[in-house]
Backbone as numpy.savetxt, mean C-alpha at the origin, in Angstrom:
# Nx Ny Nz CAx CAy CAz Cx Cy Cz
19.45 6.38 14.12 18.78 7.09 15.08 17.73 7.65 15.05
16.80 7.46 15.85 15.37 8.27 15.75 15.65 9.30 16.03
14.65 10.23 14.63 14.38 11.83 14.72 13.50 11.84 16.40
14.01 12.96 16.99 13.08 13.39 18.16 11.95 13.96 17.79
11.81 14.46 16.61 10.40 15.52 15.99 9.78 14.57 15.40
9.79 13.23 15.14 9.35 12.49 14.17 7.38 11.99 14.75
7.70 12.04 16.08 6.24 11.91 16.97 5.30 13.22 16.18
6.00 14.31 16.33 5.03 15.56 15.79 4.79 15.53 14.42
5.68 15.50 13.72 4.58 15.68 12.03 4.23 14.24 11.75
4.76 13.22 12.29 4.19 11.89 11.79 3.33 11.75 13.27
1.90 11.52 13.20 1.36 11.66 14.80 1.27 10.22 15.27
1.43 9.95 16.36 1.53 9.23 17.25 0.38 8.02 17.09
0.72 6.91 16.78 -0.31 5.49 16.92 -1.09 5.52 18.12
-1.98 5.52 18.22 -3.03 5.07 19.53 -2.24 3.88 20.32
-1.97 2.76 19.67 -0.86 1.80 20.32 0.37 1.81 19.24
1.54 2.45 19.93 2.82 2.00 19.65 3.32 0.72 19.39
2.77 0.04 20.25 3.97 -1.49 20.19 2.93 -2.37 19.79
3.53 -3.64 19.19 2.62 -4.67 18.89 2.75 -5.31 20.63
1.89 -6.67 20.50 1.83 -7.24 22.09 3.05 -7.58 22.58
4.14 -8.07 21.48 5.15 -8.40 22.36 6.17 -7.45 22.75
5.80 -6.04 22.40 6.51 -5.00 23.21 7.54 -4.07 22.17
7.38 -4.62 21.33 8.17 -4.17 19.91 7.35 -3.01 19.18
8.36 -1.84 18.88 7.76 -0.78 18.22 7.19 -1.00 16.96
5.77 -0.72 16.67 5.31 -1.05 15.61 6.33 -0.36 14.38
6.25 -1.38 13.16 7.09 -0.95 11.98 5.85 -0.92 10.86
6.74 0.14 9.93 6.00 0.34 8.52 6.52 0.56 7.45
6.06 -0.19 6.37 6.76 -0.42 5.24 6.12 0.53 4.39
6.80 1.33 3.66 6.29 2.12 2.39 6.52 1.87 1.20
5.64 1.94 0.21 5.98 1.88 -1.46 5.44 2.64 -2.16
6.57 3.51 -2.56 6.25 4.64 -3.78 6.41 4.05 -5.13
5.33 4.17 -5.70 5.03 4.72 -7.44 5.90 5.90 -8.03
6.61 6.18 -8.94 6.69 7.41 -9.54 7.53 7.31 -10.90
7.66 8.26 -11.38 8.38 8.16 -13.00 9.14 9.22 -13.14
10.03 9.53 -14.30 10.93 10.92 -14.30 12.18 10.46 -13.40
12.58 9.25 -13.20 13.92 9.29 -12.49 14.53 8.01 -12.84
15.30 7.81 -13.15 16.41 6.57 -13.14 16.46 5.54 -11.68
16.73 4.60 -12.16 16.87 3.40 -11.10 18.07 4.06 -10.07
19.06 4.66 -11.21 20.52 4.76 -10.29 20.40 6.13 -9.43
19.44 7.03 -10.06 19.00 8.54 -9.03 18.19 7.84 -7.86
17.43 6.86 -8.30 16.47 6.45 -7.41 17.36 5.90 -6.01
18.32 5.23 -6.44 19.24 4.22 -5.54 20.10 5.43 -4.36
20.70 6.44 -5.40 20.90 7.72 -4.99 20.56 8.33 -3.87
19.19 8.60 -4.23 18.54 8.97 -3.31 18.42 8.37 -1.65
18.29 7.26 -2.02 18.13 6.25 -0.78 19.77 6.18 0.12
20.54 6.31 -0.68 22.03 5.98 -0.05 22.50 7.27 0.38
22.18 8.83 0.02 22.44 9.67 0.32 21.61 10.09 2.12
20.90 9.19 2.31 19.90 9.50 3.74 20.43 8.07 4.48
20.13 6.97 3.87 20.57 6.17 4.96 21.43 5.00 4.77
22.49 5.44 3.43 23.66 4.73 3.17 23.30 3.64 2.47
24.17 2.11 2.72 24.02 1.44 2.13 24.40 1.07 0.53
24.69 -0.39 -0.32 25.31 -0.23 -1.72 24.48 -0.52 -2.65
24.47 -0.45 -3.99 24.00 -0.50 -4.70 23.98 -2.13 -5.58
23.21 -2.88 -5.79 22.99 -4.16 -6.80 22.12 -4.00 -7.43
22.60 -4.20 -8.58 22.02 -4.18 -9.60 21.63 -5.51 -10.33
20.25 -5.83 -10.20 20.44 -7.34 -10.80 19.61 -7.49 -12.37
18.90 -6.24 -12.74 18.63 -6.41 -14.15 18.48 -4.76 -14.56
18.06 -4.35 -15.83 17.48 -2.63 -16.09 16.36 -2.87 -14.93
15.89 -3.99 -14.96 14.22 -3.62 -14.48 14.64 -3.63 -12.85
15.26 -4.04 -12.37 15.33 -4.15 -10.79 16.55 -4.18 -10.12
17.02 -3.49 -9.13 17.79 -3.15 -8.12 17.32 -3.19 -6.85
18.83 -3.42 -6.36 18.34 -3.75 -4.42 19.53 -2.46 -4.06
19.06 -1.79 -2.89 20.06 -1.31 -2.09 19.95 -1.94 -0.63
21.39 -2.49 -0.52 21.54 -3.39 0.62 22.26 -2.52 1.29
21.90 -3.32 2.77 22.90 -2.70 4.18 22.77 -1.23 4.64
21.76 -0.82 4.14 21.48 0.60 4.38 21.12 0.61 6.03
21.46 1.82 6.65 20.87 1.81 8.18 19.47 1.30 8.63
18.60 1.46 7.65 17.03 0.97 7.67 16.73 -0.54 7.22
17.78 -1.10 6.33 17.42 -2.16 5.51 17.49 -2.19 4.52
17.05 -3.37 3.79 17.27 -3.19 1.91 16.24 -2.62 1.32
16.42 -1.57 0.53 15.14 -1.30 -0.31 15.24 -1.88 -2.02
14.30 -2.23 -2.40 14.14 -2.63 -3.58 13.51 -1.56 -4.74
14.17 -1.52 -5.62 13.65 -0.35 -7.06 13.37 -1.19 -7.90
12.15 -1.41 -8.67 11.91 -2.19 -9.56 10.45 -1.49 -10.83
10.71 -1.89 -11.97 9.74 -1.14 -12.83 8.61 -2.12 -11.91
7.31 -1.65 -12.03 6.11 -2.91 -11.48 5.22 -3.29 -12.57
6.28 -4.46 -13.07 5.53 -5.25 -14.08 6.36 -6.62 -13.93
5.74 -7.63 -13.64 6.13 -9.12 -13.20 6.69 -9.42 -14.63
6.03 -9.15 -15.51 6.52 -9.57 -17.08 7.71 -9.52 -17.49
8.24 -8.08 -16.88 9.88 -7.61 -17.10 10.39 -8.04 -15.81
10.38 -7.97 -14.81 11.17 -8.65 -13.93 11.51 -10.15 -13.78
10.48 -10.81 -14.06 10.53 -12.26 -14.05 11.40 -12.58 -15.68
11.72 -11.23 -16.50 12.05 -11.70 -18.27 11.06 -12.63 -18.87
9.76 -12.29 -18.41 8.40 -12.98 -19.17 8.65 -12.68 -20.57
9.40 -11.60 -21.10 9.03 -11.13 -21.86 9.53 -12.13 -23.12
10.59 -12.67 -22.56 11.40 -13.56 -23.56 10.83 -15.18 -23.78
9.97 -15.32 -23.48 8.64 -16.66 -23.92 8.12 -15.70 -24.90
7.74 -14.86 -24.42 6.53 -14.36 -25.65 7.54 -14.24 -27.22
9.03 -13.56 -27.04 9.48 -13.44 -28.04 10.27 -14.77 -28.63
9.99 -16.07 -27.92 10.86 -17.04 -28.52 9.80 -17.69 -29.28
8.38 -17.54 -28.50 7.44 -17.94 -29.58 7.26 -17.59 -30.68
7.77 -16.06 -31.14 7.95 -15.46 -32.56 9.38 -15.83 -33.37
9.91 -16.80 -32.39 11.24 -17.37 -32.92 12.12 -16.19 -32.67
12.51 -15.47 -31.73 13.46 -14.56 -31.54 13.85 -15.19 -30.24
15.60 -15.42 -30.29 15.92 -15.78 -29.29 17.08 -14.48 -28.83
16.85 -14.08 -28.01 17.96 -12.85 -27.61 19.16 -13.23 -26.81
18.99 -14.28 -26.54 20.34 -14.56 -25.49 20.48 -14.38 -24.35
21.99 -14.03 -23.78 22.62 -13.26 -22.91 23.65 -12.46 -23.46
23.94 -11.73 -22.50 25.17 -10.65 -22.70 24.80 -9.31 -22.95
25.41 -8.82 -24.08 25.54 -7.16 -24.09 24.01 -7.22 -25.08
23.80 -8.38 -26.13 22.57 -8.07 -26.25 21.24 -8.00 -25.86
21.13 -8.74 -24.91 20.20 -8.91 -24.28 20.17 -7.68 -23.06
21.32 -7.19 -22.80 21.27 -5.91 -22.14 20.79 -4.85 -22.80
21.17 -4.42 -24.01 20.64 -3.51 -24.72 19.43 -3.41 -25.14
18.91 -4.80 -25.15 17.47 -4.48 -25.53 16.65 -4.59 -24.17
17.11 -4.59 -23.07 16.26 -4.85 -21.62 16.53 -3.40 -21.38
17.58 -2.61 -21.79 17.97 -1.18 -21.43 16.96 -0.46 -22.13
16.58 -0.68 -23.19 15.33 -0.32 -24.18 14.03 -0.08 -23.94
13.88 -1.40 -23.37 12.88 -1.81 -22.83 12.25 -0.96 -21.62
13.16 -1.06 -20.40 13.03 -0.28 -19.30 12.71 1.29 -19.56
13.36 1.69 -20.49 13.28 3.43 -20.84 11.97 3.67 -21.62
11.26 2.60 -22.36 9.69 2.46 -23.08 8.88 2.35 -21.83
9.28 1.51 -21.03 8.19 0.83 -20.12 7.88 1.88 -19.37
9.05 2.85 -18.91 9.10 3.59 -17.80 8.04 4.83 -18.11
7.76 4.82 -19.28 6.66 5.89 -19.42 5.15 5.80 -19.15
4.87 4.39 -18.78 3.55 4.09 -18.25 3.68 3.09 -17.09
4.70 2.69 -17.09 4.84 1.47 -15.70 5.71 2.34 -14.76
5.12 2.60 -13.55 5.92 3.18 -12.42 7.32 2.50 -12.13
7.83 3.26 -12.04 8.99 2.70 -11.01 8.47 3.08 -9.46
9.11 1.72 -9.20 8.68 1.53 -7.76 9.74 1.35 -6.51
9.81 1.94 -5.54 10.37 2.05 -4.33 10.07 1.03 -3.33
10.92 0.28 -2.75 9.76 -0.55 -2.12 10.62 -0.68 -0.25
10.25 0.02 0.76 11.25 0.04 1.50 10.98 -1.06 2.39
12.12 -1.65 3.42 11.93 -2.20 4.50 11.08 -1.94 5.64
10.33 -2.79 6.60 9.68 -2.49 7.61 10.56 -1.95 8.59
9.98 -0.58 8.98 11.06 0.24 9.79 9.95 0.68 11.10
10.59 1.08 12.19 9.85 1.43 13.38 9.23 2.77 12.90
8.05 2.57 13.18 7.21 4.09 12.67 7.72 5.34 13.36
8.75 5.24 14.19 9.63 6.12 14.92 10.47 6.65 13.75
10.99 5.94 13.18 11.72 6.56 11.70 11.03 7.00 10.49
10.05 7.45 10.31 8.80 7.74 9.55 9.91 9.11 8.86
10.55 9.80 9.49 10.89 10.84 9.53 12.02 10.70 8.48
12.98 9.75 8.86 13.94 9.11 7.39 13.47 8.85 5.96
12.28 8.08 6.22 12.08 8.00 4.88 11.20 8.99 4.13
11.09 10.07 4.71 10.66 10.86 4.46 11.55 12.12 3.66
13.15 11.83 4.36 13.78 12.50 3.82 14.52 11.94 2.45
14.19 10.55 2.43 14.23 9.93 1.22 13.19 10.23 0.08
11.97 10.59 0.65 11.23 11.08 -0.87 11.68 12.22 -0.99
11.86 13.58 0.10 12.77 14.68 -0.48 13.22 14.90 -1.52
14.58 13.77 -1.31 15.47 13.49 -2.14 15.32 13.26 -3.81
13.91 12.17 -3.56 13.54 11.70 -4.68 13.27 12.72 -5.25
12.30 13.63 -4.71 11.49 14.81 -5.49 12.57 15.79 -6.11
13.59 15.95 -5.12 14.60 16.97 -5.76 15.50 16.46 -7.00
15.49 15.02 -7.04 16.16 14.25 -8.32 15.16 14.22 -9.63
13.94 14.62 -9.55 13.05 14.81 -10.46 11.85 13.92 -10.72
11.70 13.07 -9.55 10.42 12.14 -9.21 9.09 13.00 -9.51
8.51 12.54 -10.38 7.11 12.77 -10.70 6.16 11.67 -10.19
4.66 12.60 -9.83 4.02 11.50 -9.17 2.47 11.31 -9.98
1.33 11.27 -8.86 0.40 10.87 -9.70 -0.48 11.75 -10.43
-0.18 12.70 -10.24 -0.99 14.12 -11.19 0.06 14.68 -12.13
0.96 13.85 -12.42 1.87 14.38 -13.64 1.44 14.24 -14.96
0.48 12.88 -15.04 0.15 12.51 -16.20 -1.10 11.63 -16.23
-2.05 12.34 -17.04 -3.81 11.55 -16.80 -3.33 10.21 -17.02
-2.16 9.21 -17.43 -2.23 8.07 -17.75 -1.73 7.28 -16.23
-0.94 8.11 -15.44 -0.22 7.48 -14.60 -1.44 7.32 -13.31
-1.24 6.06 -12.72 -2.35 5.77 -11.88 -1.18 5.67 -10.52
-0.01 6.08 -10.21 0.82 6.37 -9.59 0.27 6.27 -8.04
0.29 5.34 -7.06 -0.09 5.56 -5.45 1.22 5.34 -4.80
0.71 5.49 -3.53 1.65 5.12 -2.29 1.02 3.86 -1.41
1.67 3.14 -1.34 1.21 1.73 -0.53 1.89 1.92 1.05
1.02 1.49 2.23 1.79 1.57 3.72 1.53 0.05 3.97
2.47 -0.42 4.77 2.20 -1.78 5.17 2.57 -1.46 6.73
1.28 -1.63 7.34 1.51 -0.89 8.99 1.27 -2.09 9.74
2.20 -2.37 10.64 2.13 -3.94 11.25 0.82 -3.36 12.19
0.24 -4.54 12.40 -0.88 -4.73 13.23 -0.45 -4.62 14.86
-1.13 -3.91 15.51 -0.63 -4.11 16.77 -0.95 -5.70 17.78
-2.03 -5.86 17.20 -2.62 -7.09 17.34 -3.24 -8.09 16.64
-3.02 -8.93 16.42 -3.60 -10.45 15.92 -5.17 -10.97 16.26
-5.57 -10.63 17.45 -6.63 -10.97 17.58 -7.83 -10.47 17.16
-9.27 -11.38 16.98 -10.09 -11.03 16.14 -11.16 -9.85 16.39
-11.04 -9.56 17.95 -11.67 -8.53 18.18 -10.61 -6.86 17.71
-9.36 -7.16 17.67 -8.39 -5.77 17.02 -8.73 -6.00 15.68
-8.87 -6.55 14.80 -9.22 -6.80 13.52 -10.37 -6.24 13.35
-11.22 -7.00 13.72 -12.76 -6.53 13.46 -12.98 -5.08 13.79
-12.30 -4.50 15.03 -12.36 -2.73 14.98 -11.82 -2.18 14.04
-10.53 -2.51 13.49 -9.84 -1.46 12.77 -10.78 -1.92 11.38
-11.17 -2.87 11.04 -12.01 -2.91 9.52 -13.18 -2.12 9.65
-14.09 -2.20 10.80 -15.16 -1.38 10.79 -14.84 0.16 11.14
-13.58 0.66 11.57 -13.23 1.89 11.76 -13.16 2.56 10.10
-12.44 1.65 9.45 -11.75 1.84 7.91 -13.22 1.86 7.17
-13.88 0.90 7.35 -15.44 0.87 6.37 -16.08 2.38 7.14
-16.12 2.83 8.14 -16.68 3.94 8.78 -15.87 5.41 8.04
-14.83 5.43 7.90 -13.67 6.75 7.36 -13.66 6.57 5.84
-14.20 5.23 5.56 -13.91 5.44 3.80 -13.93 6.31 2.89
-15.20 6.86 3.19 -15.93 7.91 2.19 -14.88 9.35 2.66
-14.75 9.20 3.88 -13.90 10.69 4.13 -12.77 10.57 4.00
-11.83 9.42 3.64 -10.65 9.02 3.29 -10.09 9.39 1.95
-11.42 8.94 1.21 -11.45 9.45 -0.55 -11.27 11.07 -0.78
-12.00 11.51 0.41 -12.14 12.94 -0.15 -10.78 13.72 0.46
-10.38 13.28 1.88 -9.19 13.91 1.91 -7.68 13.48 1.16
-8.01 12.28 0.78 -6.59 12.01 0.01 -7.12 12.40 -1.68
-8.10 12.65 -1.92 -8.59 13.13 -3.04 -7.58 12.50 -4.10
-8.33 11.00 -4.33 -7.82 10.00 -4.94 -8.12 10.33 -6.64
-6.71 10.05 -7.08 -6.77 10.70 -8.39 -7.48 9.69 -9.63
-8.31 10.53 -10.45 -8.78 9.76 -11.47 -8.38 8.56 -11.92
-7.00 8.59 -12.63 -6.21 7.57 -13.09 -6.39 6.38 -11.83
-6.26 6.53 -10.82 -6.60 5.16 -9.74 -7.88 4.94 -9.74
-8.83 5.73 -9.61 -10.20 5.22 -9.69 -10.88 4.37 -10.56
-10.32 4.39 -11.96 -11.00 3.47 -12.86 -9.77 2.12 -12.92
-8.95 1.83 -11.81 -8.05 0.73 -11.86 -8.96 0.00 -11.11
-8.80 -1.71 -10.62 -9.56 -2.08 -9.93 -8.88 -2.53 -8.86
-7.66 -1.74 -8.47 -7.02 -2.03 -7.18 -7.46 -1.33 -5.98
-8.27 -0.53 -6.09 -8.93 0.37 -4.95 -10.22 0.16 -4.77
-11.06 -0.67 -5.43 -12.66 -0.54 -5.44 -13.10 -0.79 -4.07
-14.09 -0.08 -3.45 -14.78 -0.34 -2.40 -15.23 -1.15 -1.88
-15.14 -2.34 -0.63 -15.84 -3.08 -0.62 -17.47 -3.67 -0.81
-17.74 -4.50 -1.06 -18.96 -4.62 -1.33 -20.19 -4.60 -0.27
-21.46 -3.95 -0.81 -22.31 -3.51 0.38 -22.80 -4.03 1.52
-22.52 -5.70 0.63 -23.15 -6.74 1.67 -22.34 -6.90 2.92
-20.65 -6.90 2.75 -19.87 -7.19 3.61 -19.72 -5.83 4.63
-19.93 -4.81 4.06 -20.03 -3.24 5.07 -21.48 -3.74 5.87
-22.33 -4.05 5.68 -23.19 -3.94 6.23 -23.37 -5.30 7.37
-22.61 -6.09 6.93 -22.45 -7.38 7.50 -21.40 -7.18 9.06
-20.73 -6.45 8.73 -18.93 -6.02 9.39 -19.75 -5.05 10.23
-20.58 -3.79 10.09 -21.02 -3.05 10.83 -22.06 -3.17 11.85
-22.53 -4.48 11.69 -23.61 -4.91 12.79 -22.72 -5.44 14.11
-23.02 -4.55 14.99 -22.72 -5.23 16.40 -22.70 -6.20 16.97
-23.40 -6.71 16.53 -23.85 -8.33 16.67 -23.14 -9.28 16.42
-22.35 -8.73 15.17 -21.18 -9.61 14.72 -20.38 -9.73 15.49
-19.81 -10.81 16.06 -18.58 -10.85 17.11 -18.05 -12.47 16.68
-17.23 -12.07 15.82 -16.60 -13.59 15.38 -15.09 -14.00 15.86
-14.86 -14.93 15.85 -13.61 -15.67 16.30 -12.71 -15.46 14.86
-11.46 -15.64 15.29 -10.70 -15.58 14.11 -11.02 -16.34 13.01
-11.46 -17.62 13.12 -11.42 -18.54 11.90 -13.01 -17.71 11.08
-13.91 -17.25 11.96 -15.15 -16.61 11.18 -14.86 -15.75 10.48
-13.83 -14.62 11.16 -13.50 -13.36 10.62 -12.95 -13.62 9.27
-12.10 -14.87 9.07 -11.15 -14.82 8.03 -12.05 -15.84 6.78
-12.98 -16.89 7.45 -14.05 -17.07 6.65 -15.18 -16.12 6.06
-15.06 -14.87 6.87 -16.15 -14.35 6.35 -15.48 -13.23 5.08
-14.33 -13.06 5.26 -13.58 -12.39 4.19 -13.31 -13.07 2.94
-13.48 -14.11 3.01 -13.35 -15.24 1.94 -14.28 -15.42 1.20
-15.31 -15.29 1.81 -16.88 -15.77 1.55 -17.08 -13.78 0.69
-17.10 -13.21 1.22 -17.55 -11.62 0.82 -16.86 -11.06 -0.46
-15.31 -11.19 0.28 -14.48 -10.16 -0.58 -13.38 -11.21 -0.88
-13.13 -11.92 -1.50 -11.86 -12.79 -1.80 -10.84 -12.10 -2.86
-10.63 -10.88 -2.53 -9.69 -10.60 -3.59 -8.68 -9.49 -2.90
-7.66 -9.34 -3.53 -6.51 -8.41 -2.99 -6.99 -6.69 -3.28
-7.87 -6.52 -4.20 -8.01 -5.22 -5.13 -9.08 -4.45 -4.04
-8.54 -4.19 -2.77 -9.64 -3.38 -2.08 -8.71 -2.29 -1.73
-9.20 -1.20 -1.16 -8.14 -0.09 -0.73 -7.55 -0.43 0.69
-8.44 -1.34 1.45 -7.43 -2.03 2.49 -7.47 -3.25 2.08
-6.32 -3.78 1.73 -6.07 -5.12 1.14 -5.79 -6.02 2.78
-6.65 -6.85 3.11 -6.81 -7.89 4.34 -5.73 -9.10 4.36
-5.79 -9.57 2.60 -5.07 -10.85 2.61 -3.79 -10.95 2.80
-2.85 -10.16 2.78 -1.65 -10.48 3.58 -1.48 -10.56 4.90
-2.27 -10.20 5.57 -2.16 -9.88 7.05 -3.25 -11.46 7.38
-3.89 -11.55 6.83 -5.07 -12.91 7.19 -3.65 -14.01 6.69
-2.89 -13.97 5.79 -2.15 -15.10 5.33 -1.19 -15.75 6.28
-0.62 -14.39 6.97 0.45 -14.59 7.93 -0.40 -15.39 9.09
-1.68 -14.73 9.50 -2.51 -15.46 10.25 -2.80 -17.08 10.44
-3.24 -16.98 8.98 -3.65 -18.47 8.60 -3.43 -18.83 7.26
-2.11 -18.80 6.72 -1.93 -18.80 5.24 -2.46 -20.09 4.62
-2.85 -21.19 5.16 -3.23 -22.54 4.68 -4.87 -22.18 4.32
-5.36 -21.43 5.04 -6.89 -21.30 4.95 -6.99 -20.24 3.74
-6.01 -19.00 3.81 -6.34 -18.20 2.57 -5.80 -18.83 1.45
-5.28 -19.23 1.39 -4.22 -19.86 0.09 -5.16 -21.02 -0.39
-6.20 -21.63 0.51 -7.26 -22.70 -0.06 -8.66 -21.80 -0.59
-8.43 -20.46 -0.27 -9.68 -19.57 -1.19 -9.55 -19.58 -2.31
-10.27 -18.95 -3.02 -10.27 -18.17 -4.38 -9.82 -16.94 -4.53
-8.65 -16.95 -3.99 -7.54 -15.43 -3.97 -6.41 -15.47 -4.87
-6.03 -14.40 -5.13 -4.59 -14.46 -6.09 -3.36 -14.52 -5.44
-3.36 -16.03 -5.15 -2.19 -16.76 -4.48 -1.16 -16.09 -4.91
-0.43 -16.11 -6.08 0.65 -15.97 -6.19 1.05 -14.28 -6.04
0.27 -13.79 -5.73 0.05 -12.07 -5.54 0.06 -11.93 -3.82
-0.06 -12.79 -3.48 -0.19 -12.62 -1.65 1.29 -12.56 -0.95
1.60 -11.85 -0.54 2.98 -11.78 0.46 2.44 -11.89 1.99
2.71 -12.44 2.49 1.98 -12.65 3.96 2.86 -11.96 4.69
2.18 -11.03 5.59 3.19 -10.15 6.30 1.93 -9.95 7.75
2.50 -9.61 8.67 1.60 -9.16 9.84 1.38 -7.39 9.67
0.85 -7.45 8.80 0.58 -5.88 8.23 -0.46 -5.51 7.63
-1.35 -4.39 7.98 -2.15 -4.06 7.21 -1.56 -3.11 6.09
-2.50 -3.82 4.89 -1.88 -3.40 3.50 -2.68 -1.65 2.58
-2.50 -1.22 3.20 -3.18 0.27 2.85 -2.52 0.76 1.72
-3.42 1.02 0.56 -3.17 1.29 -0.56 -4.44 2.68 -1.40
-4.91 3.20 -0.62 -5.60 4.13 -1.00 -4.56 5.25 -1.67
-3.73 5.98 -0.81 -3.62 6.95 -1.13 -2.86 7.54 -2.62
-2.85 8.94 -3.06 -1.94 8.95 -4.15 -0.36 9.32 -3.87
0.48 9.00 -4.74 1.81 9.20 -4.42 2.00 10.45 -4.97
2.32 11.98 -4.34 2.42 13.30 -4.41 3.90 13.60 -4.43
4.91 12.70 -4.75 6.12 13.28 -4.24 6.62 13.99 -5.01
6.06 14.84 -6.27 6.61 15.98 -6.91 5.94 17.52 -6.35
5.28 17.39 -5.34 3.95 18.30 -4.82 4.89 18.74 -3.50
5.18 20.27 -3.49 5.77 20.60 -2.29 4.98 20.30 -1.05
3.62 20.54 -0.99 2.88 20.54 0.29 2.74 19.23 0.83
3.58 18.00 -0.01 3.03 16.75 0.48 4.30 16.24 0.65
4.19 15.15 1.80 4.74 14.46 2.68 4.33 13.28 2.95
5.32 12.09 3.43 4.84 10.87 3.95 3.91 10.90 5.31
3.76 12.27 5.88 2.94 12.61 6.72 1.56 12.47 6.88
1.21 13.28 5.48 -0.12 13.69 5.27 -1.01 12.38 5.15
-0.74 11.03 4.25 -1.40 9.94 4.64 -1.13 9.19 5.49
-0.15 9.27 6.28 -0.03 8.54 7.71 -0.95 9.26 8.98
-1.17 10.25 8.55 -1.66 11.00 9.77 -3.64 10.55 9.21
-3.67 10.59 8.20 -4.86 10.40 8.04 -5.30 8.85 8.32
-4.40 7.88 8.04 -4.58 6.25 8.54 -4.80 6.63 10.32
-3.84 7.29 10.95 -4.10 7.30 12.48 -5.65 7.78 12.77
-6.03 8.56 12.40 -7.65 8.77 12.42 -8.68 7.72 12.39
-7.97 6.49 11.65 -8.68 5.42 11.19 -8.34 4.41 12.84
-7.27 4.38 13.17 -6.64 3.72 14.19 -7.32 4.71 15.76
-7.72 5.63 15.35 -8.16 5.90 16.82 -9.67 5.69 17.03
-10.10 6.04 15.96 -12.05 5.46 15.80 -11.76 3.83 16.72
-11.02 3.20 15.71 -10.96 1.93 16.25 -10.42 1.37 17.69
-9.86 2.32 18.15 -9.88 2.11 19.71 -10.26 2.82 20.68
-11.71 3.53 19.91 -12.64 3.93 20.85 -13.95 2.97 21.04
-14.08 2.04 21.88 -15.04 1.44 21.34 -16.75 2.10 21.63
-16.67 2.65 22.30 -18.06 3.59 22.43 -18.12 4.22 21.33
-17.52 5.10 20.95 -17.79 5.96 19.65 -18.18 4.96 18.07
-17.09 3.66 18.23 -17.40 3.03 17.11 -18.57 2.40 17.09
-18.90 1.64 18.31 -20.35 1.12 18.40 -21.55 2.31 17.98
-21.24 3.55 18.27 -22.51 4.57 18.13 -22.12 4.44 16.86
-21.04 4.75 16.09 -21.18 5.21 14.58 -21.82 3.99 13.60
-21.61 3.08 14.25 -21.69 1.76 13.41 -23.51 1.94 13.67
-24.02 1.71 14.62 -25.26 1.97 15.12 -25.86 3.19 13.92
-25.50 4.29 14.15 -26.14 5.31 13.25 -26.13 5.06 11.66
-24.68 4.66 11.56 -25.10 3.93 10.09 -26.22 3.00 9.41
-26.29 1.91 10.33 -27.53 0.94 10.28 -28.58 1.40 10.50
-28.86 2.41 11.20 -29.94 2.64 11.48 -30.79 3.88 10.86
-29.76 4.38 10.19 -30.29 5.80 9.47 -31.01 4.84 8.06
-32.27 5.27 7.82 -33.02 4.68 6.86 -32.20 4.99 5.17
-31.84 3.98 4.70 -31.24 4.15 3.32 -29.87 4.58 3.66
-29.07 4.47 4.76 -27.82 5.16 5.14 -26.84 3.98 4.27
-27.31 2.86 3.96 -25.98 2.37 3.12 -25.95 2.76 1.73
-27.19 2.89 1.21 -27.18 3.42 -0.18 -26.86 5.12 -0.47
-26.82 5.80 0.93 -26.56 7.14 0.94 -24.86 7.01 0.73
-24.56 6.01 1.59 -22.84 5.43 1.82 -22.32 5.43 0.23
-22.96 4.32 -0.53 -22.59 4.10 -1.70 -22.61 5.04 -2.90
-23.64 6.08 -2.52 -23.73 7.28 -3.58 -22.90 8.20 -3.21
-22.14 8.35 -2.04 -21.59 9.29 -2.07 -19.82 8.62 -2.13
-19.90 7.40 -2.22 -18.82 7.14 -2.67 -18.48 7.16 -4.17
-19.88 6.68 -5.08 -19.86 7.28 -6.39 -19.49 8.78 -6.65
-20.06 9.54 -6.18 -19.77 10.89 -6.04 -18.44 11.60 -5.77
-17.65 10.96 -4.77 -15.99 10.97 -4.46 -15.43 10.67 -5.33
-15.71 9.41 -5.86 -14.72 8.55 -6.92 -15.06 9.29 -8.13
-16.09 9.88 -8.74 -16.34 10.40 -10.11 -16.25 12.01 -10.35
-16.00 12.52 -9.24 -16.50 14.08 -9.19 -14.88 14.78 -9.63
């Protein structure tokens, strides 16, 4: 059941529904430590029910909750795929199956949890249900979950997969323009942690792409828009990762490009990955980064303001250099 006040704390998006008329959905991914997979599952089930299915010490699922299935996993593919067994075998060590492997994996899980985030991956839910996801966030905090600022070694983040209101080129272009124009502000208001700034995952878009896209004479069709992303920035390692959305639109074209094919999961959503995960801080909630994102959508939906801001950016002498200097200052201050 939707919470009546969800739209008060979680601001309404300018476009609440997709072109098909369905309420737009949001998927949340939270990285944290200080909590066990069992405690994480209990926090989910306390709010939305479901049942725990444990695949391994590295991966579990809460199935059949009121909102869908939640994945709980150590964010390290070599562990989830049991790829570490190959490395052991190369050294002549075969741990086989059964209790021996179980004991070893439990030990690996505990050690890995010191530096590898435990991740909660939620299903896509209507944005009107974000209050329920935030109730899970509160339960996780009460269970002892720790976030980005709890250690200089943690680069824990929060990702949002926000369903696109439209898959038309004009809509996609407007949102990307708005994001580029608001990026410096987002870095400031999100106060992106140093541990995350030094990772490759949230590096800014290259200046030539920024300048190319903000030119209002640039009015590509969908094919040209996708081709330009592949030409200028063919990587997932951006604060707004476009590749899952573009792969949903044209999987063959994206997968034929010089991209991280094994890591791209096509979905009709913007993959926004800039925010910290401040799950252990009392004044933080999922509404904070959500409402910041809504400011981007508002600018994207105001064509006159968007065009004026693009023009000011490009017409100001040295505007691109100052933008880059501002980003460097924000990132390293």
